[in-house]
N, CA and C atoms as a LAMMPS dump frame, in Angstrom:
ITEM: TIMESTEP
0
ITEM: NUMBER OF ATOMS
600
ITEM: BOX BOUNDS ff ff ff
-5.0000000000000000e+02 5.0000000000000000e+02
-5.0000000000000000e+02 5.0000000000000000e+02
-5.0000000000000000e+02 5.0000000000000000e+02
ITEM: ATOMS id mol type element x y z
1 1 1 N -436.75 272.238 -460.304
2 1 2 C -436.155 273.106 -459.564
3 1 3 C -437.326 274.415 -458.984
4 2 1 N -437.448 274.68 -457.769
5 2 2 C -438.463 275.978 -457.572
6 2 3 C -438.075 277.321 -457.529
7 3 1 N -438.374 278.446 -457.707
8 3 2 C -437.852 279.803 -457.518
9 3 3 C -438.631 280.337 -458.61
10 4 1 N -437.878 281.831 -458.697
11 4 2 C -438.577 282.829 -459.329
12 4 3 C -438.414 282.676 -460.954
13 5 1 N -439.218 283.103 -461.618
14 5 2 C -439.008 283.172 -462.927
15 5 3 C -438.927 284.702 -463.756
16 6 1 N -438.364 284.428 -465.05
17 6 2 C -438.505 285.905 -465.529
18 6 3 C -439.687 286.565 -465.673
19 7 1 N -440.493 285.627 -465.882
20 7 2 C -441.946 286.305 -466.262
21 7 3 C -442.961 286.9 -465.063
22 8 1 N -442.109 286.671 -463.905
23 8 2 C -442.911 287.544 -462.733
24 8 3 C -442.033 288.69 -461.99
25 9 1 N -440.874 289.031 -462.992
26 9 2 C -440.263 290.007 -462.68
27 9 3 C -440.79 291.284 -462.879
28 10 1 N -440.619 292.412 -461.871
29 10 2 C -440.644 293.646 -462.623
30 10 3 C -439.123 294.384 -462.657
31 11 1 N -439.228 295.404 -463.7
32 11 2 C -437.672 295.857 -463.965
33 11 3 C -437.753 297.51 -463.623
34 12 1 N -436.632 297.958 -463.238
35 12 2 C -436.566 299.291 -462.578
36 12 3 C -435.363 299.487 -463.141
37 13 1 N -434.879 301.122 -462.806
38 13 2 C -433.855 301.589 -463.385
39 13 3 C -432.525 301.175 -462.379
40 14 1 N -431.281 300.969 -462.974
41 14 2 C -430.214 300.349 -461.885
42 14 3 C -430.405 301.101 -460.598
43 15 1 N -430.289 300.375 -459.551
44 15 2 C -430.168 300.825 -458.19
45 15 3 C -429.242 299.855 -457.245
46 16 1 N -428.719 300.175 -455.895
47 16 2 C -428.262 299.507 -455.125
48 16 3 C -429.399 298.231 -454.622
49 17 1 N -429.087 297.199 -455.062
50 17 2 C -429.791 295.993 -454.522
51 17 3 C -429.117 294.677 -453.766
52 18 1 N -427.904 294.845 -453.627
53 18 2 C -427.137 293.663 -453.336
54 18 3 C -427.258 293.394 -451.763
55 19 1 N -427.978 292.084 -451.414
56 19 2 C -428.323 292.036 -450.195
57 19 3 C -428.182 290.406 -450.013
58 20 1 N -427.962 289.776 -448.853
59 20 2 C -427.726 290.651 -447.566
60 20 3 C -426.096 291.355 -447.5
61 21 1 N -425.697 292.343 -446.65
62 21 2 C -424.423 292.905 -446.575
63 21 3 C -424.264 292.524 -445.145
64 22 1 N -422.782 292.77 -444.849
65 22 2 C -422.521 292.801 -443.529
66 22 3 C -422.495 294.246 -442.734
67 23 1 N -423.252 294.559 -441.902
68 23 2 C -423.059 295.833 -441.364
69 23 3 C -422.079 295.787 -440.338
70 24 1 N -420.488 296.14 -440.619
71 24 2 C -419.819 296.177 -439.471
72 24 3 C -419.827 297.48 -439.052
73 25 1 N -418.903 297.55 -437.761
74 25 2 C -418.43 298.782 -437.139
75 25 3 C -416.943 298.837 -437.576
76 26 1 N -417.008 300.12 -437.564
77 26 2 C -415.504 300.553 -438.361
78 26 3 C -415.15 301.198 -437.191
79 27 1 N -414.097 300.907 -436.696
80 27 2 C -413.327 302.261 -435.542
81 27 3 C -412.139 302.963 -436.38
82 28 1 N -411.869 304.058 -435.913
83 28 2 C -410.957 304.88 -436.487
84 28 3 C -410.431 306.042 -435.374
85 29 1 N -409.369 306.629 -435.693
86 29 2 C -409.005 307.407 -435.078
87 29 3 C -407.48 307.049 -433.951
88 30 1 N -407.754 307.19 -432.767
89 30 2 C -406.433 306.671 -431.921
90 30 3 C -407.041 306.017 -430.692
91 31 1 N -406.263 305.336 -430.061
92 31 2 C -406.923 304.877 -428.501
93 31 3 C -407.3 305.967 -427.451
94 32 1 N -406.646 307.122 -427.837
95 32 2 C -407.185 308.31 -427.014
96 32 3 C -408.142 309.197 -427.374
97 33 1 N -408.464 308.853 -428.989
98 33 2 C -409.754 309.904 -429.345
99 33 3 C -410.045 308.827 -430.312
100 34 1 N -410.998 307.995 -430.181
101 34 2 C -411.507 306.928 -431.161
102 34 3 C -412.664 307.2 -431.269
103 35 1 N -413.247 306.627 -432.483
104 35 2 C -414.617 306.81 -433.008
105 35 3 C -415.149 305.827 -433.889
106 36 1 N -416.331 305.651 -433.879
107 36 2 C -416.682 304.111 -434.621
108 36 3 C -418.041 304.809 -435.464
109 37 1 N -418.219 304.192 -436.418
110 37 2 C -419.283 304.184 -437.498
111 37 3 C -419.737 302.959 -437.953
112 38 1 N -421.011 302.692 -438.366
113 38 2 C -421.48 301.592 -439.01
114 38 3 C -421.431 301.93 -440.383
115 39 1 N -420.958 300.601 -441.124
116 39 2 C -420.454 300.864 -442.497
117 39 3 C -421.597 299.244 -443.247
118 40 1 N -422.344 299.234 -444.232
119 40 2 C -422.491 298.444 -444.776
120 40 3 C -421.766 297.939 -446.178
121 41 1 N -421.311 299.222 -446.872
122 41 2 C -420.734 299.057 -448.062
123 41 3 C -419.494 298.576 -447.966
124 42 1 N -419.137 297.105 -447.788
125 42 2 C -417.673 296.714 -447.455
126 42 3 C -417.81 295.404 -448.088
127 43 1 N -416.24 295.037 -448.02
128 43 2 C -416.458 293.344 -448.666
129 43 3 C -415.208 292.968 -448.938
130 44 1 N -414.839 291.83 -449.54
131 44 2 C -413.576 291.522 -450.215
132 44 3 C -413.12 292.113 -451.493
133 45 1 N -411.767 291.986 -451.841
134 45 2 C -411.513 292.497 -453.117
135 45 3 C -410.548 291.691 -453.72
136 46 1 N -409.674 291.228 -452.558
137 46 2 C -408.684 290.124 -453.067
138 46 3 C -408.283 289.602 -452.145
139 47 1 N -407.85 288.215 -452.124
140 47 2 C -407.529 287.283 -450.954
141 47 3 C -405.772 287.211 -450.609
142 48 1 N -405.026 287.41 -451.972
143 48 2 C -403.656 287.484 -451.773
144 48 3 C -402.943 288.397 -452.851
145 49 1 N -402.577 289.484 -452.455
146 49 2 C -402.617 289.678 -450.681
147 49 3 C -403.967 290.088 -450.479
148 50 1 N -404.085 290.232 -449.041
149 50 2 C -405.804 290.439 -448.699
150 50 3 C -406.351 292.195 -448.54
151 51 1 N -407.182 292.363 -449.169
152 51 2 C -407.595 293.631 -449.966
153 51 3 C -409.018 293.347 -449.5
154 52 1 N -409.474 294.903 -448.772
155 52 2 C -410.831 295.226 -448.454
156 52 3 C -411.196 296.374 -449.279
157 53 1 N -412.431 296.953 -448.821
158 53 2 C -413.115 298.422 -448.8
159 53 3 C -413.949 298.37 -447.935
160 54 1 N -414.215 299.928 -447.918
161 54 2 C -415.259 300.428 -447.422
162 54 3 C -415.589 301.628 -448.169
163 55 1 N -416.904 301.988 -448.295
164 55 2 C -417.478 302.868 -448.958
165 55 3 C -418.089 304.085 -447.881
166 56 1 N -417.338 305.299 -447.988
167 56 2 C -417.965 306.376 -447.262
168 56 3 C -418.592 307.545 -447.856
169 57 1 N -419.626 308.413 -447.392
170 57 2 C -420.162 309.433 -447.659
171 57 3 C -419.091 310.603 -447.308
172 58 1 N -418.611 311.488 -448.033
173 58 2 C -417.544 312.272 -447.772
174 58 3 C -417.836 313.104 -446.503
175 59 1 N -419.3 313.591 -446.334
176 59 2 C -419.935 314.381 -444.996
177 59 3 C -419.725 313.51 -443.868
178 60 1 N -419.299 312.217 -443.886
179 60 2 C -419.331 311.725 -442.524
180 60 3 C -418.391 311.993 -441.568
181 61 1 N -418.476 312.306 -440.596
182 61 2 C -417.496 312.233 -439.619
183 61 3 C -415.914 311.738 -439.678
184 62 1 N -416.323 310.496 -439.832
185 62 2 C -415.201 309.698 -439.968
186 62 3 C -414.158 309.461 -441.063
187 63 1 N -414.913 310.22 -442.165
188 63 2 C -414.345 310.145 -443.812
189 63 3 C -412.874 310.924 -443.433
190 64 1 N -412.581 312.097 -442.84
191 64 2 C -411.398 312.822 -443.027
192 64 3 C -410.501 312.261 -441.944
193 65 1 N -411.24 311.642 -440.633
194 65 2 C -410.216 310.779 -439.562
195 65 3 C -409.721 309.908 -440.527
196 66 1 N -410.192 308.999 -440.844
197 66 2 C -409.575 307.806 -441.967
198 66 3 C -408.934 308.202 -443.063
199 67 1 N -409.282 309.315 -443.908
200 67 2 C -408.394 309.806 -445.051
201 67 3 C -406.9 310.477 -444.648
202 68 1 N -406.883 310.944 -443.165
203 68 2 C -405.684 311.569 -442.707
204 68 3 C -405.016 310.784 -442.358
205 69 1 N -405.403 309.68 -441.449
206 69 2 C -404.785 308.574 -440.784
207 69 3 C -404.324 307.508 -441.585
208 70 1 N -405.31 307.128 -442.683
209 70 2 C -404.963 306.213 -443.582
210 70 3 C -405.182 304.627 -442.82
211 71 1 N -405.857 304.498 -441.703
212 71 2 C -405.955 303.555 -441.095
213 71 3 C -407.626 303.127 -440.455
214 72 1 N -408.139 301.881 -440.463
215 72 2 C -409.137 301.724 -439.542
216 72 3 C -409.017 300.373 -439.429
217 73 1 N -410.394 299.865 -438.508
218 73 2 C -410.499 298.5 -438.103
219 73 3 C -411.869 298.136 -438.545
220 74 1 N -412.225 297.161 -439.311
221 74 2 C -413.411 296.669 -439.733
222 74 3 C -413.58 295.56 -438.622
223 75 1 N -414.729 295.458 -437.71
224 75 2 C -414.788 294.886 -436.615
225 75 3 C -416.252 294.08 -436.984
226 76 1 N -416.117 292.677 -436.878
227 76 2 C -417.516 292.198 -437.223
228 76 3 C -418.281 292.098 -436.064
229 77 1 N -419.698 292.493 -436.121
230 77 2 C -420.64 292.363 -435.151
231 77 3 C -421.591 291.399 -434.887
232 78 1 N -421.924 290.955 -433.677
233 78 2 C -422.723 289.812 -433.047
234 78 3 C -423.905 290.153 -433.265
235 79 1 N -424.865 289.45 -432.859
236 79 2 C -426.379 289.691 -432.728
237 79 3 C -426.456 290.202 -431.293
238 80 1 N -425.776 290.24 -430.376
239 80 2 C -425.5 290.895 -429.377
240 80 3 C -425.574 292.303 -429.494
241 81 1 N -424.839 292.832 -430.294
242 81 2 C -424.612 294.157 -430.793
243 81 3 C -425.478 295.275 -431.794
244 82 1 N -426.404 294.307 -431.927
245 82 2 C -427.36 294.879 -433.109
246 82 3 C -427.61 296.45 -432.744
247 83 1 N -428.022 296.655 -431.505
248 83 2 C -428.393 297.958 -431.21
249 83 3 C -427.293 298.904 -431.516
250 84 1 N -426.233 298.901 -430.844
251 84 2 C -424.756 299.404 -431.082
252 84 3 C -424.666 299.652 -432.383
253 85 1 N -424.852 298.487 -433.544
254 85 2 C -424.67 298.744 -434.883
255 85 3 C -425.568 299.706 -435.308
256 86 1 N -426.722 299.654 -435.189
257 86 2 C -427.946 300.386 -435.285
258 86 3 C -427.782 302.183 -434.997
259 87 1 N -427.429 301.957 -433.789
260 87 2 C -426.953 303.581 -433.109
261 87 3 C -425.853 304.07 -433.74
262 88 1 N -424.68 303.317 -434.127
263 88 2 C -423.5 303.898 -434.67
264 88 3 C -423.926 304.503 -436.347
265 89 1 N -424.882 303.972 -436.63
266 89 2 C -425.402 304.066 -438.246
267 89 3 C -425.862 305.483 -438.294
268 90 1 N -426.845 305.693 -437.218
269 90 2 C -427.855 306.719 -437.347
270 90 3 C -427.142 308.151 -436.442
271 91 1 N -426.19 308.13 -435.745
272 91 2 C -425.801 308.976 -434.746
273 91 3 C -424.226 309.349 -435.46
274 92 1 N -423.855 310.6 -435.426
275 92 2 C -422.538 310.998 -435.608
276 92 3 C -421.528 311.535 -434.694
277 93 1 N -420.45 311.249 -434.649
278 93 2 C -419.667 311.315 -433.776
279 93 3 C -418.7 312.827 -433.482
280 94 1 N -419.515 313.76 -434.37
281 94 2 C -419.287 314.947 -434.023
282 94 3 C -419.906 315.779 -433.241
283 95 1 N -420.895 314.989 -432.621
284 95 2 C -422.003 315.819 -431.195
285 95 3 C -422.26 314.164 -430.544
286 96 1 N -421.789 313.35 -430.675
287 96 2 C -422.342 312.049 -430.071
288 96 3 C -420.871 311.201 -429.389
289 97 1 N -420.951 310.925 -428.241
290 97 2 C -419.884 309.848 -427.709
291 97 3 C -420.382 308.545 -428.226
292 98 1 N -420.318 307.97 -429.357
293 98 2 C -421.091 306.771 -429.622
294 98 3 C -420.56 305.774 -428.887
295 99 1 N -419.3 305.66 -428.324
296 99 2 C -418.924 304.287 -427.647
297 99 3 C -419.422 304.701 -426.511
298 100 1 N -419.343 305.462 -425.812
299 100 2 C -419.95 305.669 -424.13
300 100 3 C -421.442 305.513 -424.304
301 101 1 N -422.369 305.756 -425.304
302 101 2 C -423.96 305.598 -425.409
303 101 3 C -424.125 304.483 -425.771
304 102 1 N -423.022 303.502 -426.25
305 102 2 C -423.579 302.171 -426.583
306 102 3 C -422.577 301.228 -425.485
307 103 1 N -421.677 301.328 -424.958
308 103 2 C -421.325 300.698 -423.89
309 103 3 C -419.958 299.741 -424.638
310 104 1 N -419.528 300.126 -426.043
311 104 2 C -418.648 299.756 -426.821
312 104 3 C -417.309 299.97 -426.066
313 105 1 N -416.298 298.998 -425.94
314 105 2 C -415.142 299.398 -425.593
315 105 3 C -413.933 299.398 -426.61
316 106 1 N -413.037 300.166 -426.569
317 106 2 C -411.88 299.989 -427.552
318 106 3 C -410.583 299.462 -426.759
319 107 1 N -409.602 298.958 -427.762
320 107 2 C -408.266 298.47 -427.021
321 107 3 C -407.607 298.725 -428.399
322 108 1 N -406.024 298.959 -427.87
323 108 2 C -405.172 299.292 -429.024
324 108 3 C -405.164 298.093 -429.962
325 109 1 N -404.599 298.278 -431.25
326 109 2 C -404.595 297.427 -432.403
327 109 3 C -403.33 296.829 -432.293
328 110 1 N -403.044 295.563 -433.022
329 110 2 C -401.532 295.378 -432.773
330 110 3 C -400.733 295.579 -433.993
331 111 1 N -401.151 296.344 -435.084
332 111 2 C -400.531 296.584 -435.97
333 111 3 C -400.465 298.06 -436.596
334 112 1 N -401.671 298.65 -436.002
335 112 2 C -401.88 300.185 -436.742
336 112 3 C -402.375 301.054 -435.581
337 113 1 N -402.616 302.18 -435.554
338 113 2 C -402.968 303.059 -434.524
339 113 3 C -404.177 303.419 -434.103
340 114 1 N -404.949 302.948 -435.17
341 114 2 C -406.641 302.843 -434.686
342 114 3 C -407.087 301.744 -434.104
343 115 1 N -407.818 301.923 -433.067
344 115 2 C -408.203 301.18 -432.053
345 115 3 C -409.231 300.159 -432.382
346 116 1 N -409.164 298.608 -431.892
347 116 2 C -410.108 298.069 -432.251
348 116 3 C -411.567 297.957 -431.318
349 117 1 N -412.507 297.289 -431.42
350 117 2 C -413.514 297.192 -430.699
351 117 3 C -413.317 295.918 -429.92
352 118 1 N -413.489 295.76 -428.776
353 118 2 C -413.372 294.749 -428.128
354 118 3 C -414.35 293.65 -428.058
355 119 1 N -415.688 293.795 -427.963
356 119 2 C -416.713 293.258 -427.848
357 119 3 C -417.057 292.397 -429.372
358 120 1 N -416.196 292.755 -430.128
359 120 2 C -416.471 292.056 -431.616
360 120 3 C -415.515 290.917 -431.737
361 121 1 N -416.082 289.993 -432.269
362 121 2 C -415.078 288.517 -432.206
363 121 3 C -414.074 288.546 -433.088
364 122 1 N -414.161 289.287 -434.51
365 122 2 C -412.941 289.373 -435.338
366 122 3 C -412.596 290.709 -435.77
367 123 1 N -411.569 291.034 -435.547
368 123 2 C -411.131 292.502 -436.093
369 123 3 C -410.275 292.543 -437.328
370 124 1 N -410.395 293.2 -438.185
371 124 2 C -409.574 293.377 -439.498
372 124 3 C -408.709 294.532 -439.431
373 125 1 N -407.776 294.802 -439.217
374 125 2 C -406.945 296.02 -439.12
375 125 3 C -406.75 296.18 -440.555
376 126 1 N -406.765 297.502 -440.976
377 126 2 C -406.482 297.656 -442.151
378 126 3 C -405.857 299.163 -442.628
379 127 1 N -405.013 298.894 -443.595
380 127 2 C -404.188 300.447 -443.94
381 127 3 C -404.652 300.757 -445.252
382 128 1 N -405.059 301.999 -445.579
383 128 2 C -405.503 302.512 -446.816
384 128 3 C -404.393 302.565 -447.799
385 129 1 N -404.891 302.012 -449.201
386 129 2 C -403.63 302.103 -450.084
387 129 3 C -404.158 303.009 -451.12
388 130 1 N -405.649 303.161 -451.327
389 130 2 C -406.118 304.014 -452.686
390 130 3 C -407.583 304.36 -451.992
391 131 1 N -408.034 305.686 -452.366
392 131 2 C -409.438 306.32 -452.356
393 131 3 C -409.716 306.337 -453.804
394 132 1 N -410.9 305.82 -454.253
395 132 2 C -411.585 306.466 -455.29
396 132 3 C -413.162 306.874 -455.036
397 133 1 N -412.912 308.036 -455.645
398 133 2 C -414.247 308.931 -455.459
399 133 3 C -415.421 308.581 -456.603
400 134 1 N -416.486 308.553 -456.119
401 134 2 C -417.61 308.051 -457.062
402 134 3 C -418.688 309.11 -456.788
403 135 1 N -419.963 308.773 -456.572
404 135 2 C -420.901 309.921 -456.945
405 135 3 C -421.011 309.902 -455.183
406 136 1 N -422.016 309.371 -454.523
407 136 2 C -422.32 309.866 -453.316
408 136 3 C -421.239 309.078 -452.112
409 137 1 N -420.528 308.166 -452.578
410 137 2 C -419.62 307.706 -451.822
411 137 3 C -418.257 307.465 -452.142
412 138 1 N -417.189 307.624 -451.428
413 138 2 C -415.824 307.33 -452.176
414 138 3 C -415.419 305.798 -451.653
415 139 1 N -414.457 305.095 -452.236
416 139 2 C -413.962 303.742 -451.544
417 139 3 C -412.932 303.983 -451.204
418 140 1 N -412.585 303.458 -450.084
419 140 2 C -411.425 303.414 -449.49
420 140 3 C -410.895 301.981 -449.628
421 141 1 N -409.763 301.893 -450.519
422 141 2 C -409.53 300.306 -450.729
423 141 3 C -408.053 300.091 -449.649
424 142 1 N -408.052 299.25 -448.803
425 142 2 C -407.064 299.128 -447.829
426 142 3 C -406.533 297.355 -447.743
427 143 1 N -405.533 297.417 -447.535
428 143 2 C -404.812 296.027 -447.135
429 143 3 C -405.054 295.954 -445.806
430 144 1 N -405.47 294.624 -445.731
431 144 2 C -405.86 293.856 -444.185
432 144 3 C -404.561 293.333 -443.542
433 145 1 N -403.622 294.049 -442.749
434 145 2 C -402.283 293.971 -442.286
435 145 3 C -402.446 292.921 -441.191
436 146 1 N -403.483 292.821 -440.277
437 146 2 C -403.672 291.837 -439.551
438 146 3 C -405.114 291.454 -439.227
439 147 1 N -405.276 290.349 -438.851
440 147 2 C -406.472 289.713 -438.074
441 147 3 C -406.48 289.455 -437.037
442 148 1 N -407.699 289.577 -436.014
443 148 2 C -407.662 289.451 -434.66
444 148 3 C -408.807 288.873 -434.508
445 149 1 N -408.542 287.236 -433.675
446 149 2 C -409.922 286.97 -433.518
447 149 3 C -409.938 286.131 -431.966
448 150 1 N -411.283 286.364 -431.779
449 150 2 C -411.474 285.594 -430.238
450 150 3 C -411.216 284.234 -430.055
451 151 1 N -410.357 284.017 -429.196
452 151 2 C -410.089 282.821 -428.579
453 151 3 C -410.844 281.67 -428.223
454 152 1 N -412.122 282.356 -428.15
455 152 2 C -413.501 281.318 -427.743
456 152 3 C -413.64 280.9 -428.999
457 153 1 N -413.585 281.506 -430.162
458 153 2 C -413.787 281.182 -431.686
459 153 3 C -413.088 279.53 -432.13
460 154 1 N -412.057 279.644 -431.389
461 154 2 C -411.361 278.574 -432.105
462 154 3 C -411.298 277.296 -431.605
463 155 1 N -411.524 276.287 -432.428
464 155 2 C -412.015 274.638 -431.865
465 155 3 C -410.755 273.761 -431.566
466 156 1 N -410.706 272.744 -431.14
467 156 2 C -410.132 272.318 -430.769
468 156 3 C -408.568 271.602 -431.698
469 157 1 N -408.83 272.18 -432.923
470 157 2 C -407.848 271.904 -433.734
471 157 3 C -407.628 273.324 -434.46
472 158 1 N -407.964 274.624 -433.525
473 158 2 C -407.51 275.562 -433.998
474 158 3 C -407.979 276.452 -435.03
475 159 1 N -409.212 275.884 -435.727
476 159 2 C -409.71 276.205 -436.761
477 159 3 C -410.977 277.522 -436.069
478 160 1 N -410.608 278.584 -437.045
479 160 2 C -411.812 279.758 -436.653
480 160 3 C -413.058 279.212 -436.907
481 161 1 N -414.081 279.076 -435.824
482 161 2 C -415.589 278.502 -435.928
483 161 3 C -416.064 279.676 -435.891
484 162 1 N -416.413 280.491 -437.141
485 162 2 C -416.796 281.593 -436.94
486 162 3 C -418.596 281.488 -436.979
487 163 1 N -418.823 280.399 -437.248
488 163 2 C -420.45 280.177 -437.48
489 163 3 C -421.157 279.881 -435.807
490 164 1 N -420.474 280.225 -434.901
491 164 2 C -420.393 280.337 -433.496
492 164 3 C -420.834 281.852 -432.901
493 165 1 N -420.483 282.563 -433.786
494 165 2 C -420.298 283.859 -433.467
495 165 3 C -421.477 284.8 -433.601
496 166 1 N -422.366 284.282 -434.218
497 166 2 C -424.086 284.792 -434.651
498 166 3 C -423.52 286.136 -435.36
499 167 1 N -422.934 286.375 -436.587
500 167 2 C -422.885 287.348 -437.055
501 167 3 C -424.159 287.955 -437.457
502 168 1 N -423.925 289.48 -437.794
503 168 2 C -425.31 289.989 -438.386
504 168 3 C -424.934 290.161 -439.742
505 169 1 N -426.446 290.3 -440.25
506 169 2 C -426.221 290.215 -441.755
507 169 3 C -427.651 291.658 -442.05
508 170 1 N -427.436 292.419 -442.714
509 170 2 C -428.3 293.85 -443.2
510 170 3 C -429.061 293.516 -444.483
511 171 1 N -430.143 293.653 -444.857
512 171 2 C -430.796 293.685 -445.835
513 171 3 C -432.248 294.422 -446.082
514 172 1 N -432.225 295.311 -447.039
515 172 2 C -433.356 295.965 -447.103
516 172 3 C -433.731 296.725 -446.262
517 173 1 N -432.913 297.645 -445.417
518 173 2 C -433.076 298.125 -444.11
519 173 3 C -433.382 297.539 -443.02
520 174 1 N -433.101 296.242 -442.813
521 174 2 C -433.392 295.098 -441.745
522 174 3 C -432.23 294.424 -441.131
523 175 1 N -432.245 294.243 -439.93
524 175 2 C -431.304 293.417 -439.536
525 175 3 C -431.309 292.011 -439.299
526 176 1 N -430.636 291.065 -439.725
527 176 2 C -430.855 289.574 -439.31
528 176 3 C -429.586 288.882 -438.586
529 177 1 N -429.987 287.697 -438.178
530 177 2 C -428.808 287.066 -437.268
531 177 3 C -428.399 286.054 -438.293
532 178 1 N -427.389 285.295 -438.643
533 178 2 C -427.155 284.143 -439.617
534 178 3 C -428.033 283.041 -439.143
535 179 1 N -428.464 282.626 -440
536 179 2 C -429.409 281.336 -439.692
537 179 3 C -428.769 279.818 -440.074
538 180 1 N -429.579 278.844 -440.187
539 180 2 C -428.83 277.478 -440.177
540 180 3 C -427.955 277.309 -441.468
541 181 1 N -427.04 276.383 -441.179
542 181 2 C -426.194 276.251 -442.341
543 181 3 C -426.71 275.321 -443.498
544 182 1 N -426.777 275.474 -444.835
545 182 2 C -427.424 275.287 -445.713
546 182 3 C -426.315 274.045 -446.589
547 183 1 N -425.167 274.695 -446.309
548 183 2 C -424.208 273.943 -446.86
549 183 3 C -422.725 274.454 -446.763
550 184 1 N -421.423 273.681 -447.457
551 184 2 C -420.352 274.535 -447.405
552 184 3 C -419.851 274.466 -448.525
553 185 1 N -418.556 275.242 -448.882
554 185 2 C -417.846 275.531 -450.266
555 185 3 C -417.661 274.319 -450.796
556 186 1 N -418.157 274.061 -452.137
557 186 2 C -417.949 272.847 -452.963
558 186 3 C -418.908 271.466 -452.68
559 187 1 N -420.173 271.834 -451.709
560 187 2 C -420.799 270.56 -451.342
561 187 3 C -421.686 270.234 -452.464
562 188 1 N -421.948 271.007 -453.565
563 188 2 C -422.69 270.894 -454.702
564 188 3 C -421.995 269.652 -455.403
565 189 1 N -420.701 269.699 -455.363
566 189 2 C -419.919 268.856 -456.412
567 189 3 C -419.155 267.512 -455.896
568 190 1 N -419.198 267.696 -454.234
569 190 2 C -418.725 266.608 -453.528
570 190 3 C -419.348 265.229 -453.503
571 191 1 N -418.361 264.406 -453.845
572 191 2 C -418.8 263.1 -454.126
573 191 3 C -419.112 262.247 -452.945
574 192 1 N -420.457 261.57 -452.794
575 192 2 C -421.219 260.904 -451.65
576 192 3 C -420.215 259.845 -451.251
577 193 1 N -419.934 259.551 -450.184
578 193 2 C -419.526 258.548 -449.313
579 193 3 C -420.005 257.204 -449.859
580 194 1 N -419.445 256.329 -450.288
581 194 2 C -419.842 254.984 -450.557
582 194 3 C -420.044 254.169 -449.125
583 195 1 N -421.238 254.362 -448.545
584 195 2 C -421.597 253.338 -447.318
585 195 3 C -422.124 251.972 -447.47
586 196 1 N -421.898 251.526 -448.695
587 196 2 C -422.165 249.996 -448.918
588 196 3 C -420.775 249.246 -449.048
589 197 1 N -419.743 249.928 -448.935
590 197 2 C -418.508 249.271 -449.126
591 197 3 C -418.205 248.475 -448.206
592 198 1 N -417.888 247.352 -448.104
593 198 2 C -417.828 246.054 -447.353
594 198 3 C -418.907 245.42 -446.773
595 199 1 N -420.067 245.881 -447.264
596 199 2 C -421.305 245.315 -447.018
597 199 3 C -421.376 243.79 -448.148
598 200 1 N -422.043 242.834 -447.375
599 200 2 C -422.42 241.642 -448.18
600 200 3 C -424.035 241.812 -448.964
């Protein structure tokens, strides 16, 4: 098996080096007064009930909006939205209408008051259950109260074919589009089919 070995490693003090991560668009506010920001510190905490999180710096404009409303939407972005994702991560809603500048459109969510991003193929409507303060960031732990998916991504069996969405990944300051499939869950232990059955 090829790969890296312990003998070639450099060792530094503890740092954030989990990669790749999903650079999601987080929408908040209301349909009449929406805002959007890019968040890379997000992920799954629990499947049942479905629980997620986003970690925000306290000085970010959206921090107080989400803290006061207790709601936000995680919008998964595609490769076509990469410029909007980057822009919404480096500009502040305090002095920039990021939705107008990027062409992102919002629509009312189904379960919460925060709007969702129309161009995103998957939207996770979230309701904050707890805020945990750390150092530079606070973690907003939230229940996913509803999941909305584009009908174009459903196959003939109603399965969400998310591999068709060309979702983004972010690694060490750079954006990537998800590449070729290398396997599926459990493939390493899956028994191979016996193609010789019935052959003489």
